[in-house]
Backbone as JSON Lines, residues from 0, in Angstrom:
{"i":0,"aa":"M","n":[-10.42,-8.89,-24.26],"ca":[-10.09,-7.73,-23.45],"c":[-11.15,-6.66,-23.67]}
{"i":1,"aa":"K","n":[-11.68,-6.14,-22.6],"ca":[-12.72,-5.12,-22.65],"c":[-12.08,-3.75,-22.87]}
{"i":2,"aa":"K","n":[-12.57,-3.0,-23.85],"ca":[-12.04,-1.66,-24.13],"c":[-13.03,-0.62,-23.64]}
{"i":3,"aa":"H","n":[-12.52,0.43,-23.07],"ca":[-13.36,1.53,-22.59],"c":[-13.31,2.66,-23.61]}
{"i":4,"aa":"P","n":[-14.46,3.14,-24.05],"ca":[-14.49,4.21,-25.06],"c":[-13.71,5.45,-24.63]}
{"i":5,"aa":"I","n":[-13.74,5.79,-23.35],"ca":[-13.04,7.0,-22.91],"c":[-11.53,6.86,-23.05]}
{"i":6,"aa":"V","n":[-10.99,5.65,-22.86],"ca":[-9.56,5.42,-23.01],"c":[-9.17,5.66,-24.46]}
{"i":7,"aa":"I","n":[-9.99,5.2,-25.38],"ca":[-9.72,5.39,-26.81],"c":[-9.76,6.88,-27.14]}
{"i":8,"aa":"V","n":[-10.75,7.59,-26.62],"ca":[-10.86,9.02,-26.87],"c":[-9.65,9.76,-26.31]}
{"i":9,"aa":"V","n":[-9.24,9.41,-25.08],"ca":[-8.08,10.05,-24.47],"c":[-6.84,9.8,-25.32]}
{"i":10,"aa":"F","n":[-6.68,8.57,-25.8],"ca":[-5.53,8.24,-26.64],"c":[-5.54,9.05,-27.93]}
{"i":11,"aa":"L","n":[-6.71,9.17,-28.54],"ca":[-6.81,9.95,-29.78],"c":[-6.52,11.42,-29.52]}
{"i":12,"aa":"L","n":[-7.01,11.95,-28.42],"ca":[-6.7,13.35,-28.06],"c":[-5.22,13.51,-27.82]}
{"i":13,"aa":"F","n":[-4.61,12.52,-27.2],"ca":[-3.17,12.54,-26.94],"c":[-2.4,12.62,-28.26]}
{"i":14,"aa":"L","n":[-2.82,11.85,-29.24],"ca":[-2.14,11.86,-30.53],"c":[-2.32,13.18,-31.26]}
{"i":15,"aa":"C","n":[-3.44,13.86,-31.04],"ca":[-3.71,15.12,-31.71],"c":[-3.0,16.3,-31.06]}
{"i":16,"aa":"M","n":[-2.47,16.1,-29.86],"ca":[-1.78,17.19,-29.15],"c":[-0.47,17.52,-29.83]}
{"i":17,"aa":"P","n":[-0.04,18.77,-29.76],"ca":[1.31,19.1,-30.21],"c":[2.32,18.28,-29.41]}
{"i":18,"aa":"F","n":[3.44,17.92,-30.03],"ca":[4.41,17.05,-29.37],"c":[4.86,17.59,-28.03]}
{"i":19,"aa":"S","n":[5.07,18.92,-27.89],"ca":[5.56,19.49,-26.63],"c":[4.57,19.24,-25.5]}
{"i":20,"aa":"Q","n":[3.27,19.33,-25.78],"ca":[2.28,19.04,-24.75],"c":[2.21,17.55,-24.47]}
{"i":21,"aa":"R","n":[2.36,16.73,-25.51],"ca":[2.29,15.29,-25.36],"c":[3.41,14.79,-24.45]}
{"i":22,"aa":"A","n":[4.59,15.34,-24.59],"ca":[5.72,14.92,-23.77],"c":[5.45,15.21,-22.3]}
{"i":23,"aa":"N","n":[4.8,16.32,-22.01],"ca":[4.5,16.67,-20.62],"c":[3.41,15.8,-20.03]}
{"i":24,"aa":"R","n":[2.56,15.22,-20.85],"ca":[1.45,14.43,-20.33],"c":[1.68,12.94,-20.47]}
{"i":25,"aa":"A","n":[2.85,12.53,-20.89],"ca":[3.12,11.12,-21.16],"c":[3.03,10.25,-19.92]}
{"i":26,"aa":"N","n":[3.27,10.8,-18.73],"ca":[3.23,9.95,-17.54],"c":[1.9,10.06,-16.8]}
{"i":27,"aa":"I","n":[0.86,10.49,-17.49],"ca":[-0.48,10.54,-16.91],"c":[-1.19,9.23,-17.23]}
{"i":28,"aa":"V","n":[-1.84,8.67,-16.25],"ca":[-2.56,7.42,-16.43],"c":[-4.02,7.68,-16.11]}
{"i":29,"aa":"Q","n":[-4.89,7.05,-16.84],"ca":[-6.31,7.2,-16.58],"c":[-6.92,5.83,-16.39]}
{"i":30,"aa":"N","n":[-7.5,5.59,-15.23],"ca":[-8.22,4.35,-14.94],"c":[-9.69,4.69,-14.82]}
{"i":31,"aa":"I","n":[-10.52,3.77,-15.25],"ca":[-11.96,3.99,-15.16],"c":[-12.49,3.18,-13.98]}
{"i":32,"aa":"P","n":[-12.86,3.86,-12.87],"ca":[-13.4,3.12,-11.74],"c":[-14.81,2.62,-12.04]}
{"i":33,"aa":"E","n":[-15.26,1.62,-11.29],"ca":[-16.58,1.07,-11.53],"c":[-17.67,2.09,-11.27]}
{"i":34,"aa":"H","n":[-17.6,2.81,-10.15],"ca":[-18.57,3.86,-9.88],"c":[-17.91,4.95,-9.06]}
{"i":35,"aa":"N","n":[-18.31,6.13,-9.34],"ca":[-17.8,7.29,-8.6],"c":[-18.95,8.25,-8.33]}
{"i":36,"aa":"L","n":[-19.32,8.34,-7.08],"ca":[-20.34,9.3,-6.7],"c":[-19.62,10.48,-6.07]}
{"i":37,"aa":"I","n":[-19.8,11.63,-6.64],"ca":[-19.07,12.82,-6.19],"c":[-20.06,13.86,-5.73]}
{"i":38,"aa":"S","n":[-19.83,14.38,-4.53],"ca":[-20.7,15.45,-4.07],"c":[-20.18,16.77,-4.63]}
{"i":39,"aa":"E","n":[-21.09,17.7,-4.8],"ca":[-20.71,19.04,-5.28],"c":[-19.72,19.7,-4.31]}
{"i":40,"aa":"K","n":[-19.93,19.46,-3.02],"ca":[-19.06,20.05,-2.0],"c":[-17.61,19.55,-2.16]}
{"i":41,"aa":"E","n":[-17.44,18.24,-2.33],"ca":[-16.1,17.66,-2.49],"c":[-15.46,18.14,-3.8]}
{"i":42,"aa":"L","n":[-16.25,18.2,-4.86],"ca":[-15.75,18.7,-6.15],"c":[-15.27,20.13,-6.0]}
{"i":43,"aa":"K","n":[-16.06,20.96,-5.33],"ca":[-15.7,22.37,-5.13],"c":[-14.41,22.48,-4.29]}
{"i":44,"aa":"C","n":[-14.29,21.68,-3.25],"ca":[-13.07,21.73,-2.42],"c":[-11.83,21.38,-3.24]}
{"i":45,"aa":"L","n":[-11.92,20.35,-4.08],"ca":[-10.78,19.98,-4.9],"c":[-10.48,21.06,-5.94]}
{"i":46,"aa":"A","n":[-11.5,21.57,-6.6],"ca":[-11.3,22.62,-7.61],"c":[-10.68,23.87,-6.99]}
{"i":47,"aa":"E","n":[-11.15,24.26,-5.81],"ca":[-10.58,25.44,-5.15],"c":[-9.13,25.2,-4.74]}
{"i":48,"aa":"N","n":[-8.83,24.0,-4.28],"ca":[-7.44,23.71,-3.9],"c":[-6.52,23.79,-5.11]}
{"i":49,"aa":"I","n":[-6.95,23.25,-6.22],"ca":[-6.17,23.33,-7.45],"c":[-6.0,24.8,-7.84]}
{"i":50,"aa":"F","n":[-7.11,25.53,-7.85],"ca":[-7.08,26.93,-8.28],"c":[-6.17,27.79,-7.4]}
{"i":51,"aa":"Y","n":[-6.34,27.7,-6.09],"ca":[-5.57,28.58,-5.21],"c":[-4.12,28.13,-5.02]}
{"i":52,"aa":"E","n":[-3.85,26.86,-5.14],"ca":[-2.47,26.38,-4.99],"c":[-1.66,26.51,-6.28]}
{"i":53,"aa":"A","n":[-2.32,26.46,-7.42],"ca":[-1.59,26.47,-8.69],"c":[-2.28,27.34,-9.74]}
{"i":54,"aa":"P","n":[-2.6,28.59,-9.42],"ca":[-3.39,29.42,-10.33],"c":[-2.73,29.67,-11.69]}
{"i":55,"aa":"A","n":[-1.41,29.81,-11.72],"ca":[-0.72,30.13,-12.97],"c":[0.0,28.92,-13.57]}
{"i":56,"aa":"E","n":[-0.18,27.75,-12.97],"ca":[0.5,26.56,-13.47],"c":[-0.2,26.02,-14.72]}
{"i":57,"aa":"P","n":[0.56,25.36,-15.6],"ca":[-0.06,24.71,-16.75],"c":[-0.85,23.48,-16.29]}
{"i":58,"aa":"Y","n":[-1.49,22.82,-17.22],"ca":[-2.34,21.66,-16.93],"c":[-1.67,20.66,-16.0]}
{"i":59,"aa":"L","n":[-0.46,20.24,-16.33],"ca":[0.23,19.22,-15.55],"c":[0.48,19.67,-14.11]}
{"i":60,"aa":"G","n":[0.79,20.94,-13.91],"ca":[1.0,21.47,-12.56],"c":[-0.27,21.48,-11.75]}
{"i":61,"aa":"K","n":[-1.38,21.83,-12.39],"ca":[-2.68,21.8,-11.71],"c":[-3.07,20.36,-11.37]}
{"i":62,"aa":"L","n":[-2.87,19.46,-12.32],"ca":[-3.19,18.06,-12.09],"c":[-2.36,17.51,-10.94]}
{"i":63,"aa":"A","n":[-1.1,17.9,-10.84],"ca":[-0.22,17.41,-9.78],"c":[-0.75,17.81,-8.4]}
{"i":64,"aa":"V","n":[-1.26,19.01,-8.27],"ca":[-1.86,19.45,-6.99],"c":[-3.07,18.58,-6.66]}
{"i":65,"aa":"A","n":[-3.89,18.29,-7.65],"ca":[-5.05,17.42,-7.43],"c":[-4.63,16.02,-7.0]}
{"i":66,"aa":"V","n":[-3.57,15.51,-7.61],"ca":[-3.08,14.17,-7.29],"c":[-2.63,14.1,-5.83]}
{"i":67,"aa":"V","n":[-1.87,15.09,-5.38],"ca":[-1.42,15.09,-3.98],"c":[-2.62,15.17,-3.04]}
{"i":68,"aa":"T","n":[-3.57,16.0,-3.38],"ca":[-4.77,16.12,-2.54],"c":[-5.46,14.76,-2.42]}
{"i":69,"aa":"M","n":[-5.64,14.06,-3.53],"ca":[-6.3,12.76,-3.51],"c":[-5.44,11.7,-2.83]}
{"i":70,"aa":"N","n":[-4.11,11.78,-2.98],"ca":[-3.23,10.84,-2.27],"c":[-3.43,10.98,-0.77]}
{"i":71,"aa":"R","n":[-3.6,12.2,-0.31],"ca":[-3.83,12.43,1.12],"c":[-5.15,11.84,1.58]}
{"i":72,"aa":"V","n":[-6.19,11.97,0.76],"ca":[-7.49,11.4,1.12],"c":[-7.36,9.89,1.33]}
{"i":73,"aa":"R","n":[-6.52,9.24,0.54],"ca":[-6.36,7.78,0.61],"c":[-5.37,7.35,1.69]}
{"i":74,"aa":"H","n":[-4.6,8.28,2.25],"ca":[-3.55,7.95,3.21],"c":[-4.09,7.97,4.64]}
{"i":75,"aa":"K","n":[-3.63,7.05,5.47],"ca":[-4.15,6.92,6.84],"c":[-3.84,8.12,7.73]}
{"i":76,"aa":"Q","n":[-2.85,8.92,7.38],"ca":[-2.43,10.06,8.2],"c":[-3.33,11.29,8.04]}
{"i":77,"aa":"F","n":[-4.15,11.29,7.02],"ca":[-4.95,12.47,6.68],"c":[-6.44,12.17,6.77]}
{"i":78,"aa":"P","n":[-7.27,13.22,6.8],"ca":[-8.73,13.01,6.8],"c":[-9.18,12.22,5.57]}
{"i":79,"aa":"K","n":[-10.34,11.64,5.65],"ca":[-10.84,10.75,4.6],"c":[-11.73,11.44,3.57]}
{"i":80,"aa":"T","n":[-11.87,12.76,3.67],"ca":[-12.64,13.49,2.67],"c":[-11.75,14.56,2.04]}
{"i":81,"aa":"I","n":[-12.12,15.0,0.86],"ca":[-11.35,16.03,0.17],"c":[-11.39,17.33,0.97]}
{"i":82,"aa":"C","n":[-12.58,17.72,1.4],"ca":[-12.69,18.97,2.17],"c":[-11.93,18.85,3.48]}
{"i":83,"aa":"G","n":[-11.95,17.69,4.1],"ca":[-11.19,17.46,5.33],"c":[-9.71,17.65,5.11]}
{"i":84,"aa":"V","n":[-9.2,17.13,4.01],"ca":[-7.77,17.28,3.67],"c":[-7.45,18.74,3.38]}
{"i":85,"aa":"V","n":[-8.25,19.38,2.57],"ca":[-7.98,20.76,2.16],"c":[-7.96,21.71,3.35]}
{"i":86,"aa":"Y","n":[-8.9,21.54,4.26],"ca":[-9.01,22.47,5.38],"c":[-8.37,21.96,6.67]}
{"i":87,"aa":"Q","n":[-7.6,20.89,6.58],"ca":[-6.94,20.34,7.76],"c":[-5.95,21.34,8.35]}
{"i":88,"aa":"R","n":[-5.93,21.4,9.66],"ca":[-4.95,22.24,10.38],"c":[-4.1,21.33,11.25]}
{"i":89,"aa":"N","n":[-2.91,21.81,11.55],"ca":[-2.04,21.09,12.48],"c":[-1.37,22.11,13.4]}
{"i":90,"aa":"S","n":[-0.42,21.67,14.17],"ca":[0.23,22.57,15.13],"c":[0.98,23.73,14.46]}
{"i":91,"aa":"R","n":[1.35,23.54,13.19],"ca":[2.07,24.6,12.47],"c":[1.14,25.51,11.68]}
{"i":92,"aa":"G","n":[-0.13,25.18,11.62],"ca":[-1.07,26.01,10.86],"c":[-1.87,25.18,9.88]}
{"i":93,"aa":"C","n":[-2.01,25.69,8.69],"ca":[-2.84,25.05,7.67],"c":[-1.99,24.19,6.75]}
{"i":94,"aa":"Q","n":[-2.59,23.12,6.26],"ca":[-1.9,22.25,5.31],"c":[-1.72,22.96,3.96]}
{"i":95,"aa":"F","n":[-2.71,23.73,3.56],"ca":[-2.63,24.48,2.31],"c":[-2.75,25.96,2.67]}
{"i":96,"aa":"S","n":[-1.75,26.72,2.28],"ca":[-1.62,28.11,2.75],"c":[-2.83,28.98,2.45]}
{"i":97,"aa":"W","n":[-3.48,28.78,1.34],"ca":[-4.6,29.65,0.96],"c":[-5.77,29.53,1.93]}
{"i":98,"aa":"T","n":[-5.86,28.42,2.68],"ca":[-6.99,28.26,3.59],"c":[-6.82,29.09,4.87]}
{"i":99,"aa":"C","n":[-5.63,29.59,5.12],"ca":[-5.37,30.42,6.3],"c":[-4.96,31.85,5.95]}
{"i":100,"aa":"G","n":[-4.54,32.06,4.74],"ca":[-3.99,33.36,4.4],"c":[-4.69,34.0,3.23]}
{"i":101,"aa":"P","n":[-4.03,34.97,2.64],"ca":[-4.63,35.67,1.5],"c":[-4.78,34.72,0.31]}
{"i":102,"aa":"K","n":[-5.82,34.95,-0.45],"ca":[-6.1,34.13,-1.62],"c":[-5.71,34.88,-2.89]}
{"i":103,"aa":"T","n":[-5.39,34.11,-3.9],"ca":[-5.13,34.66,-5.22],"c":[-6.38,35.36,-5.72]}
{"i":104,"aa":"R","n":[-6.21,36.41,-6.46],"ca":[-7.37,37.09,-7.06],"c":[-8.12,36.12,-7.96]}
{"i":105,"aa":"F","n":[-9.43,36.11,-7.84],"ca":[-10.25,35.15,-8.58],"c":[-10.2,35.42,-10.08]}
{"i":106,"aa":"N","n":[-10.02,34.36,-10.84],"ca":[-10.0,34.42,-12.3],"c":[-10.9,33.31,-12.8]}
{"i":107,"aa":"Q","n":[-12.0,33.64,-13.44],"ca":[-12.99,32.64,-13.84],"c":[-12.41,31.59,-14.79]}
{"i":108,"aa":"H","n":[-11.6,32.01,-15.75],"ca":[-11.03,31.06,-16.71],"c":[-10.14,30.04,-15.99]}
{"i":109,"aa":"A","n":[-9.28,30.51,-15.11],"ca":[-8.39,29.6,-14.36],"c":[-9.2,28.69,-13.45]}
{"i":110,"aa":"Y","n":[-10.26,29.22,-12.84],"ca":[-11.1,28.38,-11.99],"c":[-11.81,27.31,-12.81]}
{"i":111,"aa":"D","n":[-12.3,27.67,-13.99],"ca":[-12.96,26.69,-14.86],"c":[-12.01,25.56,-15.23]}
{"i":112,"aa":"Q","n":[-10.74,25.89,-15.5],"ca":[-9.73,24.86,-15.78],"c":[-9.56,23.95,-14.57]}
{"i":113,"aa":"S","n":[-9.48,24.56,-13.4],"ca":[-9.31,23.79,-12.17],"c":[-10.51,22.88,-11.92]}
{"i":114,"aa":"L","n":[-11.69,23.38,-12.17],"ca":[-12.91,22.59,-12.0],"c":[-12.93,21.41,-12.96]}
{"i":115,"aa":"E","n":[-12.51,21.62,-14.2],"ca":[-12.48,20.54,-15.18],"c":[-11.47,19.46,-14.77]}
{"i":116,"aa":"I","n":[-10.32,19.87,-14.28],"ca":[-9.32,18.9,-13.82],"c":[-9.86,18.13,-12.62]}
{"i":117,"aa":"A","n":[-10.52,18.82,-11.69],"ca":[-11.1,18.15,-10.52],"c":[-12.12,17.1,-10.97]}
{"i":118,"aa":"K","n":[-12.96,17.44,-11.95],"ca":[-13.95,16.48,-12.46],"c":[-13.26,15.27,-13.07]}
{"i":119,"aa":"Q","n":[-12.2,15.5,-13.85],"ca":[-11.47,14.39,-14.47],"c":[-10.84,13.48,-13.42]}
{"i":120,"aa":"V","n":[-10.26,14.07,-12.41],"ca":[-9.62,13.29,-11.35],"c":[-10.66,12.46,-10.59]}
{"i":121,"aa":"L","n":[-11.78,13.07,-10.28],"ca":[-12.79,12.39,-9.47],"c":[-13.63,11.38,-10.25]}
{"i":122,"aa":"T","n":[-13.87,11.62,-11.51],"ca":[-14.71,10.69,-12.27],"c":[-13.9,9.63,-13.01]}
{"i":123,"aa":"N","n":[-12.67,9.94,-13.37],"ca":[-11.87,9.01,-14.17],"c":[-10.59,8.55,-13.49]}
{"i":124,"aa":"D","n":[-10.42,8.91,-12.23],"ca":[-9.23,8.54,-11.47],"c":[-7.95,8.93,-12.21]}
{"i":125,"aa":"L","n":[-7.97,10.08,-12.83],"ca":[-6.8,10.59,-13.55],"c":[-5.7,10.89,-12.55]}
{"i":126,"aa":"H","n":[-4.49,10.4,-12.8],"ca":[-3.38,10.67,-11.9],"c":[-2.06,10.66,-12.66]}
{"i":127,"aa":"I","n":[-0.98,10.98,-11.97],"ca":[0.36,11.02,-12.56],"c":[1.17,9.93,-11.88]}
{"i":128,"aa":"V","n":[1.65,8.99,-12.66],"ca":[2.33,7.82,-12.12],"c":[3.48,8.21,-11.19]}
{"i":129,"aa":"S","n":[4.29,9.16,-11.57],"ca":[5.46,9.53,-10.75],"c":[5.07,10.16,-9.42]}
{"i":130,"aa":"L","n":[3.8,10.53,-9.25],"ca":[3.35,11.14,-8.0],"c":[2.47,10.21,-7.17]}
{"i":131,"aa":"D","n":[2.48,8.93,-7.48],"ca":[1.61,8.0,-6.75],"c":[1.85,8.02,-5.25]}
{"i":132,"aa":"N","n":[3.06,8.33,-4.78],"ca":[3.36,8.36,-3.35],"c":[3.53,9.77,-2.81]}
{"i":133,"aa":"A","n":[3.27,10.77,-3.62],"ca":[3.48,12.16,-3.19],"c":[2.38,12.6,-2.23]}
{"i":134,"aa":"L","n":[2.81,13.17,-1.09],"ca":[1.87,13.68,-0.1],"c":[2.08,15.15,0.2]}
{"i":135,"aa":"Y","n":[3.17,15.72,-0.28],"ca":[3.52,17.1,0.04],"c":[4.06,17.8,-1.19]}
{"i":136,"aa":"F","n":[3.93,19.11,-1.2],"ca":[4.56,19.94,-2.23],"c":[4.7,21.35,-1.68]}
{"i":137,"aa":"H","n":[5.56,22.1,-2.3],"ca":[5.67,23.52,-1.98],"c":[6.12,24.27,-3.22]}
{"i":138,"aa":"N","n":[5.88,25.55,-3.21],"ca":[6.29,26.42,-4.3],"c":[7.8,26.57,-4.26]}
{"i":139,"aa":"T","n":[8.41,26.74,-5.41],"ca":[9.87,26.89,-5.47],"c":[10.35,28.19,-4.83]}
{"i":140,"aa":"S","n":[9.45,29.11,-4.54],"ca":[9.85,30.38,-3.92],"c":[10.14,30.24,-2.43]}
{"i":141,"aa":"I","n":[9.79,29.1,-1.85],"ca":[10.11,28.86,-0.44],"c":[11.01,27.64,-0.32]}
{"i":142,"aa":"Q","n":[11.72,27.54,0.78],"ca":[12.62,26.41,1.0],"c":[12.43,25.87,2.42]}
{"i":143,"aa":"P","n":[11.41,25.05,2.6],"ca":[11.18,24.49,3.94],"c":[12.26,23.46,4.28]}
{"i":144,"aa":"N","n":[12.48,23.26,5.54],"ca":[13.44,22.26,6.0],"c":[12.67,20.99,6.34]}
{"i":145,"aa":"W","n":[12.27,20.26,5.33],"ca":[11.45,19.07,5.52],"c":[12.35,17.84,5.62]}
{"i":146,"aa":"T","n":[12.71,17.47,6.81],"ca":[13.55,16.29,7.02],"c":[12.73,15.01,6.96]}
{"i":147,"aa":"F","n":[11.42,15.13,7.02],"ca":[10.53,13.98,7.02],"c":[10.15,13.54,5.6]}
{"i":148,"aa":"A","n":[10.57,14.28,4.58],"ca":[10.1,14.03,3.23],"c":[11.25,13.83,2.24]}
{"i":149,"aa":"K","n":[10.97,13.08,1.21],"ca":[11.94,12.8,0.15],"c":[11.44,13.45,-1.15]}
{"i":150,"aa":"R","n":[12.31,14.24,-1.75],"ca":[11.96,14.93,-3.0],"c":[11.74,13.91,-4.11]}
{"i":151,"aa":"I","n":[10.65,14.11,-4.86],"ca":[10.34,13.24,-5.99],"c":[10.65,13.94,-7.3]}
{"i":152,"aa":"V","n":[9.99,15.1,-7.51],"ca":[10.1,15.76,-8.81],"c":[9.63,17.21,-8.69]}
{"i":153,"aa":"Q","n":[10.1,18.04,-9.61],"ca":[9.58,19.39,-9.74],"c":[8.71,19.44,-10.98]}
{"i":154,"aa":"I","n":[7.52,19.99,-10.82],"ca":[6.6,20.2,-11.94],"c":[6.21,21.67,-11.89]}
{"i":155,"aa":"G","n":[6.56,22.4,-12.91],"ca":[6.29,23.83,-12.92],"c":[6.98,24.5,-11.75]}
{"i":156,"aa":"N","n":[6.24,25.27,-10.98],"ca":[6.8,25.99,-9.84],"c":[6.57,25.29,-8.52]}
{"i":157,"aa":"H","n":[6.36,23.97,-8.55],"ca":[6.16,23.21,-7.32],"c":[7.12,22.02,-7.28]}
{"i":158,"aa":"I","n":[7.58,21.73,-6.07],"ca":[8.41,20.54,-5.83],"c":[7.58,19.58,-5.0]}
{"i":159,"aa":"F","n":[7.55,18.31,-5.41],"ca":[6.7,17.28,-4.82],"c":[7.55,16.29,-4.03]}
{"i":160,"aa":"Y","n":[6.96,15.82,-2.91],"ca":[7.67,14.95,-1.97],"c":[6.81,13.78,-1.53]}
{"i":161,"aa":"S","n":[7.49,12.7,-1.17],"ca":[6.85,11.57,-0.49],"c":[7.43,11.51,0.92]}
{"i":162,"aa":"T","n":[6.85,10.68,1.75],"ca":[7.43,10.51,3.07],"c":[8.61,9.55,2.97]}
{"i":163,"aa":"I","n":[9.51,9.66,3.91],"ca":[10.71,8.79,3.89],"c":[10.36,7.43,4.43]}
């Protein structure tokens, strides 16, 4: 069996984490793809989506936003690029509210975290197993009437959904 050094490092980091953080990250899976060529533009689009959609969320909440974004890229219903997904519009407006409305005040530290998560997702296919089918989410402060979606889980201040 071939072992990947990064998997061993991730496992060791996992063991070094405080138990409370480890419990929150237990359902994260990391696969090493054969090759990943990432453009700066696509990386920036993913990092900005994470930052503006989940600025105050902990690591797992930010990662969950990235996972949904990437699930959409892979789904036939959505554009095939990250920037296409992030800036997609439909008859109701924008897919991600920050692309049409006011943005969160910029915070360099939070953006750097978002950028690091985006890099991990794009280079190491980092994802959350329970969100493999998630295509939608919203903040807990709103209550949309989504009859087309099935609730999966709440992570931080976001509720995640798959299609029915």
